[in-house]
FIMAR-919645 format. One record per residue (C-alpha): y, z, x; residue in one letter; residue number from 1. Coordinates in pm, whole numbers. Layout:
N
<site yy="Y" zz="Z" xx="X" rest="a" nr="NUM"/>
...
This chain:
406
<site yy="0" zz="1" xx="0" rest="m" nr="1"/>
<site yy="340" zz="-96" xx="137" rest="r" nr="2"/>
<site yy="619" zz="161" xx="173" rest="p" nr="3"/>
<site yy="831" zz="-44" xx="-63" rest="a" nr="4"/>
<site yy="563" zz="-9" xx="-329" rest="d" nr="5"/>
<site yy="555" zz="369" xx="-289" rest="v" nr="6"/>
<site yy="935" zz="379" xx="-325" rest="h" nr="7"/>
<site yy="903" zz="170" xx="-642" rest="a" nr="8"/>
<site yy="650" zz="413" xx="-788" rest="l" nr="9"/>
<site yy="896" zz="693" xx="-719" rest="g" nr="10"/>
<site yy="1169" zz="501" xx="-895" rest="d" nr="11"/>
<site yy="949" zz="453" xx="-1201" rest="v" nr="12"/>
<site yy="858" zz="820" xx="-1206" rest="a" nr="13"/>
<site yy="1228" zz="914" xx="-1191" rest="a" nr="14"/>
<site yy="1307" zz="672" xx="-1474" rest="e" nr="15"/>
<site yy="1025" zz="820" xx="-1683" rest="g" nr="16"/>
<site yy="1154" zz="1173" xx="-1634" rest="l" nr="17"/>
<site yy="1505" zz="1062" xx="-1718" rest="t" nr="18"/>
<site yy="1385" zz="904" xx="-2041" rest="v" nr="19"/>
<site yy="1177" zz="1210" xx="-2130" rest="l" nr="20"/>
<site yy="1478" zz="1437" xx="-2066" rest="n" nr="21"/>
<site yy="1696" zz="1215" xx="-2284" rest="a" nr="22"/>
<site yy="1436" zz="1222" xx="-2564" rest="l" nr="23"/>
<site yy="1406" zz="1602" xx="-2567" rest="i" nr="24"/>
<site yy="1783" zz="1640" xx="-2538" rest="r" nr="25"/>
<site yy="1839" zz="1401" xx="-2826" rest="g" nr="26"/>
<site yy="1585" zz="1571" xx="-3057" rest="v" nr="27"/>
<site yy="1729" zz="1913" xx="-2966" rest="h" nr="28"/>
<site yy="2082" zz="1794" xx="-3037" rest="a" nr="29"/>
<site yy="1977" zz="1642" xx="-3371" rest="g" nr="30"/>
<site yy="1810" zz="1958" xx="-3491" rest="i" nr="31"/>
<site yy="2094" zz="2183" xx="-3360" rest="a" nr="32"/>
<site yy="2352" zz="1962" xx="-3528" rest="g" nr="33"/>
<site yy="2168" zz="1989" xx="-3865" rest="r" nr="34"/>
<site yy="2150" zz="2369" xx="-3828" rest="v" nr="35"/>
<site yy="2517" zz="2419" xx="-3732" rest="f" nr="36"/>
<site yy="2638" zz="2180" xx="-4005" rest="s" nr="37"/>
<site yy="2454" zz="2394" xx="-4255" rest="t" nr="38"/>
<site yy="2615" zz="2717" xx="-4123" rest="i" nr="39"/>
<site yy="2963" zz="2565" xx="-4134" rest="g" nr="40"/>
<site yy="3282" zz="2671" xx="-3952" rest="p" nr="41"/>
<site yy="3165" zz="3030" xx="-3902" rest="v" nr="42"/>
<site yy="2908" zz="2908" xx="-3658" rest="g" nr="43"/>
<site yy="3156" zz="2711" xx="-3445" rest="a" nr="44"/>
<site yy="3188" zz="2966" xx="-3161" rest="p" nr="45"/>
<site yy="2814" zz="2996" xx="-3128" rest="v" nr="46"/>
<site yy="2784" zz="2621" xx="-3129" rest="r" nr="47"/>
<site yy="3027" zz="2590" xx="-2835" rest="v" nr="48"/>
<site yy="2819" zz="2841" xx="-2635" rest="v" nr="49"/>
<site yy="2492" zz="2671" xx="-2733" rest="h" nr="50"/>
<site yy="2615" zz="2321" xx="-2648" rest="d" nr="51"/>
<site yy="2752" zz="2438" xx="-2310" rest="t" nr="52"/>
<site yy="2431" zz="2611" xx="-2207" rest="i" nr="53"/>
<site yy="2199" zz="2336" xx="-2336" rest="a" nr="54"/>
<site yy="2412" zz="2065" xx="-2177" rest="g" nr="55"/>
<site yy="2401" zz="2238" xx="-1842" rest="g" nr="56"/>
<site yy="2026" zz="2283" xx="-1854" rest="v" nr="57"/>
<site yy="1959" zz="1921" xx="-1951" rest="y" nr="58"/>
<site yy="2207" zz="1799" xx="-1687" rest="d" nr="59"/>
<site yy="2020" zz="1997" xx="-1422" rest="a" nr="60"/>
<site yy="1686" zz="1874" xx="-1537" rest="l" nr="61"/>
<site yy="1814" zz="1518" xx="-1541" rest="g" nr="62"/>
<site yy="1950" zz="1544" xx="-1188" rest="a" nr="63"/>
<site yy="1621" zz="1691" xx="-1058" rest="a" nr="64"/>
<site yy="1415" zz="1427" xx="-1236" rest="g" nr="65"/>
<site yy="1633" zz="1150" xx="-1095" rest="h" nr="66"/>
<site yy="1624" zz="1274" xx="-735" rest="r" nr="67"/>
<site yy="1293" zz="1450" xx="-680" rest="l" nr="68"/>
<site yy="1040" zz="1160" xx="-734" rest="p" nr="69"/>
<site yy="1225" zz="916" xx="-498" rest="p" nr="70"/>
<site yy="1249" zz="1192" xx="-236" rest="a" nr="71"/>
<site yy="875" zz="1260" xx="-259" rest="l" nr="72"/>
<site yy="801" zz="885" xx="-247" rest="s" nr="73"/>
<site yy="1000" zz="858" xx="76" rest="s" nr="74"/>
<site yy="780" zz="1125" xx="234" rest="v" nr="75"/>
<site yy="469" zz="954" xx="103" rest="a" nr="76"/>
<site yy="582" zz="611" xx="221" rest="a" nr="77"/>
<site yy="616" zz="741" xx="578" rest="a" nr="78"/>
<site yy="253" zz="850" xx="568" rest="g" nr="79"/>
<site yy="127" zz="520" xx="420" rest="l" nr="80"/>
<site yy="318" zz="287" xx="651" rest="a" nr="81"/>
<site yy="0" zz="214" xx="847" rest="v" nr="82"/>
<site yy="-127" zz="16" xx="544" rest="d" nr="83"/>
<site yy="197" zz="-173" xx="505" rest="g" nr="84"/>
<site yy="82" zz="-532" xx="464" rest="d" nr="85"/>
<site yy="-113" zz="-538" xx="135" rest="r" nr="86"/>
<site yy="95" zz="-536" xx="-186" rest="p" nr="87"/>
<site yy="11" zz="-268" xx="-439" rest="v" nr="88"/>
<site yy="-70" zz="-531" xx="-702" rest="d" nr="89"/>
<site yy="-359" zz="-658" xx="-493" rest="e" nr="90"/>
<site yy="-551" zz="-334" xx="-526" rest="h" nr="91"/>
<site yy="-758" zz="-395" xx="-840" rest="r" nr="92"/>
<site yy="-742" zz="-46" xx="-995" rest="g" nr="93"/>
<site yy="-368" zz="-12" xx="-921" rest="l" nr="94"/>
<site yy="-308" zz="-367" xx="-1039" rest="a" nr="95"/>
<site yy="-454" zz="-287" xx="-1379" rest="e" nr="96"/>
<site yy="-231" zz="22" xx="-1411" rest="v" nr="97"/>
<site yy="69" zz="-190" xx="-1306" rest="i" nr="98"/>
<site yy="-31" zz="-455" xx="-1559" rest="g" nr="99"/>
<site yy="-29" zz="-194" xx="-1834" rest="a" nr="100"/>
<site yy="306" zz="-60" xx="-1716" rest="l" nr="101"/>
<site yy="456" zz="-406" xx="-1701" rest="d" nr="102"/>
<site yy="346" zz="-475" xx="-2060" rest="g" nr="103"/>
<site yy="544" zz="-174" xx="-2178" rest="i" nr="104"/>
<site yy="839" zz="-180" xx="-1936" rest="y" nr="105"/>
<site yy="809" zz="-493" xx="-1725" rest="g" nr="106"/>
<site yy="1133" zz="-654" xx="-1838" rest="d" nr="107"/>
<site yy="1333" zz="-361" xx="-1702" rest="e" nr="108"/>
<site yy="1132" zz="-348" xx="-1381" rest="l" nr="109"/>
<site yy="1198" zz="-720" xx="-1330" rest="a" nr="110"/>
<site yy="1568" zz="-676" xx="-1392" rest="d" nr="111"/>
<site yy="1575" zz="-416" xx="-1113" rest="h" nr="112"/>
<site yy="1378" zz="-637" xx="-874" rest="g" nr="113"/>
<site yy="1088" zz="-386" xx="-856" rest="s" nr="114"/>
<site yy="783" zz="-491" xx="-658" rest="p" nr="115"/>
<site yy="586" zz="-347" xx="-948" rest="l" nr="116"/>
<site yy="689" zz="-649" xx="-1150" rest="a" nr="117"/>
<site yy="575" zz="-939" xx="-934" rest="p" nr="118"/>
<site yy="636" zz="-1295" xx="-1052" rest="p" nr="119"/>
<site yy="370" zz="-1509" xx="-1222" rest="m" nr="120"/>
<site yy="111" zz="-1636" xx="-979" rest="s" nr="121"/>
<site yy="-226" zz="-1796" xx="-940" rest="v" nr="122"/>
<site yy="-476" zz="-1533" xx="-834" rest="r" nr="123"/>
<site yy="-808" zz="-1555" xx="-643" rest="v" nr="124"/>
<site yy="-1000" zz="-1230" xx="-593" rest="h" nr="125"/>
<site yy="-689" zz="-1041" xx="-696" rest="g" nr="126"/>
<site yy="-471" zz="-1197" xx="-431" rest="r" nr="127"/>
<site yy="-173" zz="-1420" xx="-499" rest="s" nr="128"/>
<site yy="-218" zz="-1782" xx="-385" rest="v" nr="129"/>
<site yy="93" zz="-1945" xx="-241" rest="p" nr="130"/>
<site yy="132" zz="-2292" xx="-400" rest="l" nr="131"/>
<site yy="112" zz="-2487" xx="-77" rest="t" nr="132"/>
<site yy="-134" zz="-2753" xx="18" rest="t" nr="133"/>
<site yy="-313" zz="-2547" xx="282" rest="d" nr="134"/>
<site yy="-318" zz="-2221" xx="83" rest="a" nr="135"/>
<site yy="-457" zz="-2388" xx="-232" rest="v" nr="136"/>
<site yy="-720" zz="-2578" xx="-30" rest="a" nr="137"/>
<site yy="-830" zz="-2253" xx="133" rest="q" nr="138"/>
<site yy="-837" zz="-2058" xx="-194" rest="a" nr="139"/>
<site yy="-1028" zz="-2333" xx="-379" rest="f" nr="140"/>
<site yy="-1273" zz="-2477" xx="-121" rest="p" nr="141"/>
<site yy="-1466" zz="-2680" xx="-385" rest="r" nr="142"/>
<site yy="-1197" zz="-2817" xx="-616" rest="p" nr="143"/>
<site yy="-1282" zz="-3041" xx="-905" rest="t" nr="144"/>
<site yy="-1074" zz="-3278" xx="-1117" rest="e" nr="145"/>
<site yy="-1102" zz="-3050" xx="-1424" rest="a" nr="146"/>
<site yy="-911" zz="-2718" xx="-1443" rest="l" nr="147"/>
<site yy="-968" zz="-2438" xx="-1686" rest="a" nr="148"/>
<site yy="-655" zz="-2221" xx="-1677" rest="v" nr="149"/>
<site yy="-699" zz="-1866" xx="-1798" rest="f" nr="150"/>
<site yy="-400" zz="-1670" xx="-1929" rest="v" nr="151"/>
<site yy="-458" zz="-1305" xx="-2006" rest="h" nr="152"/>
<site yy="-301" zz="-1089" xx="-2275" rest="g" nr="153"/>
<site yy="-52" zz="-802" xx="-2304" rest="l" nr="154"/>
<site yy="-83" zz="-515" xx="-2054" rest="c" nr="155"/>
<site yy="-370" zz="-692" xx="-1872" rest="q" nr="156"/>
<site yy="-442" zz="-883" xx="-1555" rest="t" nr="157"/>
<site yy="-679" zz="-1167" xx="-1477" rest="e" nr="158"/>
<site yy="-954" zz="-907" xx="-1413" rest="s" nr="159"/>
<site yy="-977" zz="-861" xx="-1794" rest="s" nr="160"/>
<site yy="-1179" zz="-1185" xx="-1806" rest="w" nr="161"/>
<site yy="-1452" zz="-1005" xx="-1609" rest="q" nr="162"/>
<site yy="-1521" zz="-776" xx="-1904" rest="r" nr="163"/>
<site yy="-1901" zz="-743" xx="-1964" rest="p" nr="164"/>
<site yy="-2001" zz="-886" xx="-2303" rest="p" nr="165"/>
<site yy="-2130" zz="-681" xx="-2591" rest="r" nr="166"/>
<site yy="-2398" zz="-593" xx="-2693" rest="p" nr="167"/>
<site yy="-2525" zz="-470" xx="-2361" rest="s" nr="168"/>
<site yy="-2736" zz="-575" xx="-2187" rest="p" nr="169"/>
<site yy="-2636" zz="-935" xx="-2262" rest="a" nr="170"/>
<site yy="-2850" zz="-1233" xx="-2158" rest="p" nr="171"/>
<site yy="-2565" zz="-1372" xx="-1949" rest="d" nr="172"/>
<site yy="-2281" zz="-1152" xx="-1822" rest="v" nr="173"/>
<site yy="-2101" zz="-1425" xx="-1625" rest="r" nr="174"/>
<site yy="-1732" zz="-1471" xx="-1730" rest="p" nr="175"/>
<site yy="-1619" zz="-1784" xx="-1905" rest="y" nr="176"/>
<site yy="-1470" zz="-1940" xx="-1594" rest="g" nr="177"/>
<site yy="-1787" zz="-1919" xx="-1388" rest="q" nr="178"/>
<site yy="-1999" zz="-2051" xx="-1672" rest="r" nr="179"/>
<site yy="-1763" zz="-2345" xx="-1735" rest="l" nr="180"/>
<site yy="-1783" zz="-2427" xx="-1365" rest="h" nr="181"/>
<site yy="-2161" zz="-2418" xx="-1359" rest="d" nr="182"/>
<site yy="-2211" zz="-2605" xx="-1688" rest="d" nr="183"/>
<site yy="-1923" zz="-2855" xx="-1701" rest="l" nr="184"/>
<site yy="-1774" zz="-2865" xx="-1354" rest="g" nr="185"/>
<site yy="-1442" zz="-2697" xx="-1434" rest="f" nr="186"/>
<site yy="-1254" zz="-2506" xx="-1165" rest="t" nr="187"/>
<site yy="-1132" zz="-2176" xx="-1313" rest="a" nr="188"/>
<site yy="-764" zz="-2098" xx="-1240" rest="v" nr="189"/>
<site yy="-661" zz="-1739" xx="-1313" rest="d" nr="190"/>
<site yy="-298" zz="-1665" xx="-1392" rest="i" nr="191"/>
<site yy="-140" zz="-1325" xx="-1364" rest="r" nr="192"/>
<site yy="204" zz="-1258" xx="-1511" rest="y" nr="193"/>
<site yy="442" zz="-982" xx="-1625" rest="n" nr="194"/>
<site yy="364" zz="-946" xx="-1992" rest="t" nr="195"/>
<site yy="678" zz="-740" xx="-2056" rest="g" nr="196"/>
<site yy="900" zz="-1047" xx="-2017" rest="l" nr="197"/>
<site yy="980" zz="-1274" xx="-2312" rest="h" nr="198"/>
<site yy="690" zz="-1500" xx="-2402" rest="i" nr="199"/>
<site yy="913" zz="-1805" xx="-2360" rest="s" nr="200"/>
<site yy="1022" zz="-1684" xx="-2014" rest="t" nr="201"/>
<site yy="660" zz="-1678" xx="-1914" rest="n" nr="202"/>
<site yy="612" zz="-2016" xx="-2082" rest="g" nr="203"/>
<site yy="878" zz="-2168" xx="-1856" rest="h" nr="204"/>
<site yy="719" zz="-2005" xx="-1557" rest="e" nr="205"/>
<site yy="368" zz="-2127" xx="-1642" rest="l" nr="206"/>
<site yy="507" zz="-2478" xx="-1681" rest="d" nr="207"/>
<site yy="658" zz="-2450" xx="-1330" rest="r" nr="208"/>
<site yy="342" zz="-2315" xx="-1176" rest="i" nr="209"/>
<site yy="112" zz="-2577" xx="-1324" rest="l" nr="210"/>
<site yy="356" zz="-2854" xx="-1227" rest="t" nr="211"/>
<site yy="345" zz="-2735" xx="-867" rest="r" nr="212"/>
<site yy="-31" zz="-2667" xx="-871" rest="l" nr="213"/>
<site yy="-110" zz="-3027" xx="-963" rest="l" nr="214"/>
<site yy="117" zz="-3149" xx="-687" rest="e" nr="215"/>
<site yy="-81" zz="-2962" xx="-422" rest="v" nr="216"/>
<site yy="-429" zz="-2969" xx="-577" rest="w" nr="217"/>
<site yy="-671" zz="-3120" xx="-323" rest="p" nr="218"/>
<site yy="-809" zz="-3383" xx="-567" rest="v" nr="219"/>
<site yy="-654" zz="-3578" xx="-856" rest="p" nr="220"/>
<site yy="-658" zz="-3371" xx="-1178" rest="v" nr="221"/>
<site yy="-775" zz="-3561" xx="-1481" rest="r" nr="222"/>
<site yy="-850" zz="-3281" xx="-1725" rest="h" nr="223"/>
<site yy="-668" zz="-2952" xx="-1795" rest="v" nr="224"/>
<site yy="-778" zz="-2689" xx="-2050" rest="a" nr="225"/>
<site yy="-568" zz="-2386" xx="-2128" rest="l" nr="226"/>
<site yy="-748" zz="-2073" xx="-2250" rest="i" nr="227"/>
<site yy="-532" zz="-1784" xx="-2355" rest="g" nr="228"/>
<site yy="-628" zz="-1441" xx="-2487" rest="h" nr="229"/>
<site yy="-393" zz="-1272" xx="-2731" rest="s" nr="230"/>
<site yy="-35" zz="-1305" xx="-2590" rest="m" nr="231"/>
<site yy="-179" zz="-1552" xx="-2337" rest="g" nr="232"/>
<site yy="-238" zz="-1803" xx="-2613" rest="g" nr="233"/>
<site yy="129" zz="-1783" xx="-2709" rest="l" nr="234"/>
<site yy="238" zz="-1824" xx="-2347" rest="v" nr="235"/>
<site yy="16" zz="-2132" xx="-2320" rest="a" nr="236"/>
<site yy="172" zz="-2284" xx="-2631" rest="r" nr="237"/>
<site yy="516" zz="-2209" xx="-2499" rest="s" nr="238"/>
<site yy="440" zz="-2373" xx="-2163" rest="a" nr="239"/>
<site yy="302" zz="-2683" xx="-2338" rest="c" nr="240"/>
<site yy="622" zz="-2721" xx="-2538" rest="h" nr="241"/>
<site yy="851" zz="-2694" xx="-2238" rest="y" nr="242"/>
<site yy="622" zz="-2899" xx="-2016" rest="g" nr="243"/>
<site yy="612" zz="-3178" xx="-2276" rest="h" nr="244"/>
<site yy="993" zz="-3173" xx="-2302" rest="e" nr="245"/>
<site yy="1005" zz="-3250" xx="-1923" rest="h" nr="246"/>
<site yy="714" zz="-3498" xx="-1943" rest="n" nr="247"/>
<site yy="506" zz="-3299" xx="-1690" rest="r" nr="248"/>
<site yy="194" zz="-3455" xx="-1547" rest="r" nr="249"/>
<site yy="-9" zz="-3143" xx="-1630" rest="w" nr="250"/>
<site yy="72" zz="-3173" xx="-1998" rest="t" nr="251"/>
<site yy="-39" zz="-3534" xx="-2002" rest="r" nr="252"/>
<site yy="-368" zz="-3420" xx="-1847" rest="a" nr="253"/>
<site yy="-413" zz="-3133" xx="-2094" rest="t" nr="254"/>
<site yy="-697" zz="-3198" xx="-2340" rest="r" nr="255"/>
<site yy="-759" zz="-2860" xx="-2494" rest="q" nr="256"/>
<site yy="-559" zz="-2544" xx="-2569" rest="v" nr="257"/>
<site yy="-774" zz="-2255" xx="-2687" rest="v" nr="258"/>
<site yy="-619" zz="-1939" xx="-2832" rest="c" nr="259"/>
<site yy="-846" zz="-1633" xx="-2852" rest="l" nr="260"/>
<site yy="-711" zz="-1379" xx="-3099" rest="g" nr="261"/>
<site yy="-348" zz="-1493" xx="-3051" rest="s" nr="262"/>
<site yy="-95" zz="-1352" xx="-3301" rest="p" nr="263"/>
<site yy="67" zz="-1684" xx="-3387" rest="h" nr="264"/>
<site yy="229" zz="-1533" xx="-3694" rest="l" nr="265"/>
<site yy="283" zz="-1190" xx="-3549" rest="g" nr="266"/>
<site yy="108" zz="-859" xx="-3491" rest="a" nr="267"/>
<site yy="108" zz="-591" xx="-3758" rest="d" nr="268"/>
<site yy="135" zz="-305" xx="-3508" rest="l" nr="269"/>
<site yy="466" zz="-433" xx="-3370" rest="e" nr="270"/>
<site yy="592" zz="-493" xx="-3721" rest="k" nr="271"/>
<site yy="500" zz="-134" xx="-3809" rest="g" nr="272"/>
<site yy="678" zz="11" xx="-3500" rest="v" nr="273"/>
<site yy="988" zz="-200" xx="-3580" rest="n" nr="274"/>
<site yy="998" zz="-65" xx="-3934" rest="a" nr="275"/>
<site yy="938" zz="293" xx="-3822" rest="a" nr="276"/>
<site yy="1212" zz="286" xx="-3559" rest="t" nr="277"/>
<site yy="1454" zz="143" xx="-3814" rest="w" nr="278"/>
<site yy="1389" zz="448" xx="-4034" rest="v" nr="279"/>
<site yy="1387" zz="701" xx="-3753" rest="l" nr="280"/>
<site yy="1722" zz="573" xx="-3618" rest="a" nr="281"/>
<site yy="1887" zz="675" xx="-3944" rest="r" nr="282"/>
<site yy="1787" zz="1042" xx="-3920" rest="i" nr="283"/>
<site yy="1971" zz="1260" xx="-3669" rest="g" nr="284"/>
<site yy="1667" zz="1465" xx="-3570" rest="e" nr="285"/>
<site yy="1457" zz="1152" xx="-3490" rest="t" nr="286"/>
<site yy="1722" zz="911" xx="-3364" rest="r" nr="287"/>
<site yy="1624" zz="986" xx="-3003" rest="a" nr="288"/>
<site yy="1262" zz="903" xx="-3081" rest="i" nr="289"/>
<site yy="1375" zz="570" xx="-3222" rest="a" nr="290"/>
<site yy="1580" zz="498" xx="-2908" rest="e" nr="291"/>
<site yy="1269" zz="574" xx="-2695" rest="l" nr="292"/>
<site yy="1046" zz="343" xx="-2898" rest="l" nr="293"/>
<site yy="1308" zz="71" xx="-2879" rest="n" nr="294"/>
<site yy="1273" zz="70" xx="-2504" rest="l" nr="295"/>
<site yy="948" zz="-122" xx="-2542" rest="r" nr="296"/>
<site yy="950" zz="-453" xx="-2364" rest="s" nr="297"/>
<site yy="1080" zz="-791" xx="-2472" rest="d" nr="298"/>
<site yy="724" zz="-922" xx="-2457" rest="g" nr="299"/>
<site yy="603" zz="-666" xx="-2713" rest="i" nr="300"/>
<site yy="892" zz="-736" xx="-2943" rest="k" nr="301"/>
<site yy="817" zz="-1109" xx="-2928" rest="d" nr="302"/>
<site yy="476" zz="-1029" xx="-3075" rest="l" nr="303"/>
<site yy="639" zz="-916" xx="-3402" rest="r" nr="304"/>
<site yy="638" zz="-1270" xx="-3534" rest="y" nr="305"/>
<site yy="491" zz="-1471" xx="-3243" rest="g" nr="306"/>
<site yy="813" zz="-1588" xx="-3074" rest="a" nr="307"/>
<site yy="727" zz="-1865" xx="-2826" rest="v" nr="308"/>
<site yy="1070" zz="-2030" xx="-2782" rest="l" nr="309"/>
<site yy="1396" zz="-1914" xx="-2628" rest="d" nr="310"/>
<site yy="1569" zz="-1998" xx="-2957" rest="d" nr="311"/>
<site yy="1347" zz="-1749" xx="-3143" rest="d" nr="312"/>
<site yy="1518" zz="-1451" xx="-2978" rest="w" nr="313"/>
<site yy="1830" zz="-1572" xx="-2791" rest="a" nr="314"/>
<site yy="2084" zz="-1495" xx="-3064" rest="e" nr="315"/>
<site yy="1897" zz="-1214" xx="-3236" rest="a" nr="316"/>
<site yy="1916" zz="-834" xx="-3237" rest="d" nr="317"/>
<site yy="1574" zz="-744" xx="-3092" rest="p" nr="318"/>
<site yy="1555" zz="-435" xx="-3314" rest="d" nr="319"/>
<site yy="1664" zz="-587" xx="-3643" rest="e" nr="320"/>
<site yy="1451" zz="-496" xx="-3943" rest="f" nr="321"/>
<site yy="1152" zz="-726" xx="-3996" rest="l" nr="322"/>
<site yy="1326" zz="-1062" xx="-3980" rest="r" nr="323"/>
<site yy="1122" zz="-1366" xx="-3886" rest="d" nr="324"/>
<site yy="1340" zz="-1616" xx="-3689" rest="r" nr="325"/>
<site yy="1051" zz="-1810" xx="-3538" rest="c" nr="326"/>
<site yy="1011" zz="-2184" xx="-3592" rest="r" nr="327"/>
<site yy="699" zz="-2380" xx="-3522" rest="e" nr="328"/>
<site yy="672" zz="-2637" xx="-3249" rest="v" nr="329"/>
<site yy="441" zz="-2942" xx="-3254" rest="p" nr="330"/>
<site yy="122" zz="-2944" xx="-3059" rest="f" nr="331"/>
<site yy="74" zz="-3163" xx="-2754" rest="l" nr="332"/>
<site yy="-16" zz="-3516" xx="-2869" rest="p" nr="333"/>
<site yy="-283" zz="-3546" xx="-2597" rest="t" nr="334"/>
<site yy="-459" zz="-3220" xx="-2673" rest="a" nr="335"/>
<site yy="-672" zz="-3057" xx="-2939" rest="t" nr="336"/>
<site yy="-586" zz="-2701" xx="-3026" rest="y" nr="337"/>
<site yy="-846" zz="-2441" xx="-3115" rest="h" nr="338"/>
<site yy="-838" zz="-2080" xx="-3229" rest="f" nr="339"/>
<site yy="-1085" zz="-1793" xx="-3246" rest="v" nr="340"/>
<site yy="-1022" zz="-1511" xx="-3494" rest="a" nr="341"/>
<site yy="-1227" zz="-1197" xx="-3531" rest="t" nr="342"/>
<site yy="-1267" zz="-922" xx="-3789" rest="t" nr="343"/>
<site yy="-1408" zz="-580" xx="-3724" rest="a" nr="344"/>
<site yy="-1516" zz="-538" xx="-4088" rest="a" nr="345"/>
<site yy="-1673" zz="-744" xx="-4367" rest="p" nr="346"/>
<site yy="-1487" zz="-1025" xx="-4539" rest="r" nr="347"/>
<site yy="-1219" zz="-870" xx="-4761" rest="y" nr="348"/>
<site yy="-1149" zz="-560" xx="-4550" rest="l" nr="349"/>
<site yy="-1171" zz="-775" xx="-4238" rest="g" nr="350"/>
<site yy="-896" zz="-1004" xx="-4372" rest="a" nr="351"/>
<site yy="-676" zz="-694" xx="-4400" rest="l" nr="352"/>
<site yy="-750" zz="-515" xx="-4070" rest="v" nr="353"/>
<site yy="-859" zz="-812" xx="-3852" rest="g" nr="354"/>
<site yy="-978" zz="-705" xx="-3511" rest="d" nr="355"/>
<site yy="-758" zz="-390" xx="-3524" rest="h" nr="356"/>
<site yy="-468" zz="-578" xx="-3360" rest="l" nr="357"/>
<site yy="-452" zz="-929" xx="-3501" rest="v" nr="358"/>
<site yy="-542" zz="-1044" xx="-3851" rest="r" nr="359"/>
<site yy="-740" zz="-1367" xx="-3902" rest="p" nr="360"/>
<site yy="-448" zz="-1529" xx="-4087" rest="s" nr="361"/>
<site yy="-227" zz="-1475" xx="-3781" rest="s" nr="362"/>
<site yy="-490" zz="-1580" xx="-3529" rest="a" nr="363"/>
<site yy="-552" zz="-1902" xx="-3729" rest="s" nr="364"/>
<site yy="-188" zz="-1969" xx="-3791" rest="g" nr="365"/>
<site yy="-232" zz="-1988" xx="-4164" rest="r" nr="366"/>
<site yy="32" zz="-1782" xx="-4345" rest="g" nr="367"/>
<site yy="215" zz="-1810" xx="-4672" rest="r" nr="368"/>
<site yy="544" zz="-1927" xx="-4514" rest="r" nr="369"/>
<site yy="435" zz="-2060" xx="-4175" rest="r" nr="370"/>
<site yy="135" zz="-2271" xx="-4083" rest="r" nr="371"/>
<site yy="32" zz="-2404" xx="-3745" rest="l" nr="372"/>
<site yy="-125" zz="-2752" xx="-3742" rest="p" nr="373"/>
<site yy="-474" zz="-2651" xx="-3640" rest="f" nr="374"/>
<site yy="-734" zz="-2896" xx="-3774" rest="a" nr="375"/>
<site yy="-964" zz="-2761" xx="-4042" rest="d" nr="376"/>
<site yy="-1264" zz="-2770" xx="-3807" rest="d" nr="377"/>
<site yy="-1071" zz="-2648" xx="-3499" rest="a" nr="378"/>
<site yy="-1138" zz="-2280" xx="-3521" rest="g" nr="379"/>
<site yy="-1399" zz="-2009" xx="-3526" rest="l" nr="380"/>
<site yy="-1389" zz="-1680" xx="-3714" rest="t" nr="381"/>
<site yy="-1640" zz="-1406" xx="-3616" rest="l" nr="382"/>
<site yy="-1718" zz="-1078" xx="-3786" rest="t" nr="383"/>
<site yy="-1797" zz="-744" xx="-3633" rest="g" nr="384"/>
<site yy="-1593" zz="-786" xx="-3312" rest="l" nr="385"/>
<site yy="-1280" zz="-617" xx="-3190" rest="h" nr="386"/>
<site yy="-991" zz="-775" xx="-3005" rest="h" nr="387"/>
<site yy="-1127" zz="-733" xx="-2652" rest="f" nr="388"/>
<site yy="-1470" zz="-867" xx="-2732" rest="d" nr="389"/>
<site yy="-1298" zz="-1208" xx="-2725" rest="l" nr="390"/>
<site yy="-1275" zz="-1188" xx="-2348" rest="l" nr="391"/>
<site yy="-1648" zz="-1246" xx="-2302" rest="n" nr="392"/>
<site yy="-1883" zz="-1321" xx="-2590" rest="h" nr="393"/>
<site yy="-2176" zz="-1562" xx="-2605" rest="p" nr="394"/>
<site yy="-2083" zz="-1717" xx="-2938" rest="d" nr="395"/>
<site yy="-1730" zz="-1784" xx="-2818" rest="i" nr="396"/>
<site yy="-1856" zz="-1933" xx="-2495" rest="y" nr="397"/>
<site yy="-2082" zz="-2171" xx="-2691" rest="t" nr="398"/>
<site yy="-1778" zz="-2302" xx="-2876" rest="m" nr="399"/>
<site yy="-1569" zz="-2317" xx="-2558" rest="l" nr="400"/>
<site yy="-1829" zz="-2533" xx="-2398" rest="r" nr="401"/>
<site yy="-1849" zz="-2759" xx="-2701" rest="t" nr="402"/>
<site yy="-1469" zz="-2796" xx="-2732" rest="w" nr="403"/>
<site yy="-1416" zz="-2861" xx="-2359" rest="l" nr="404"/>
<site yy="-1707" zz="-3104" xx="-2336" rest="q" nr="405"/>
<site yy="-1544" zz="-3323" xx="-2598" rest="r" nr="406"/>
């Protein structure tokens, strides 16, 4: 771990303590304000004393929380300097923790230039691959003319595709990428990105990376398939839109876009949090809780209605109450689009709860007001699976192989 990474961890800890202090202070102030307003003018002297003491305590705690973690991280960084070459995001366990942190707070980390919010990259064995001719040739010693590009979901990294399938033991535990290579000759390309950024921001970046990747790929690329899980499917759709606008070579080579449990019409959990914070913000005692919840990342807020374009959020209040500003974009003319939806319960209950995170109507893009142009036979709906079973399941792989073979 590099010293700069240790310092970054200290900064995150300091920020967390600052936010926690502000939350407790806000709730305390809301409750105290309610009590003193009930007592009336007779309680004014006591309120002055109370506010002075409480303010001093919270100021002291805030100062300690702001200064202590960076100071400790400086001491730790000095002791870890011997391992100063390997970025923290290349340690698998730490990378998964950072991926989760980025999903929640990655936009703020990126704004501050934190090494805990690295830019989107192609990854091989957890390491970032520079998009140069020599580096790509070394990372992919047996390249093929067909690429299967895997884009993970919120709070995850590319290691999520290594999830063992259920039920266990399964007859074949290999991930989709390895099986597609062995069966159809695809080269699997794993993408890692900061899921806390706007989906369209990551869409622009994926367009840039795939454009450069095809320029330095050791052999001519004739076939590209994009496979996205959850948010990853939305990022893939966004990249296709912006790539097509610029007439990129990779979009002309794209033949399939597969979205596994992607909330094309939005995720109910984010809608629920949006509604709850709107209510909490109007009550003095809970306003600080609403402010804390509203710190969730741009990427999470984009999941409210599946925002894949800059225009979906550019002129909007990110915390406005349940307003769908999203507009649909056409699919790539050269590609077929597929979806996989899952339900964790039988038919009617499953339609309501979906896979606990995304309902089938959203994953299939078939809503009352909005409808994505998936062909009638372009999807698969499975029962008895949860959201993360989509990352490795034999029935899904069977369909992947069929779709990509076409």
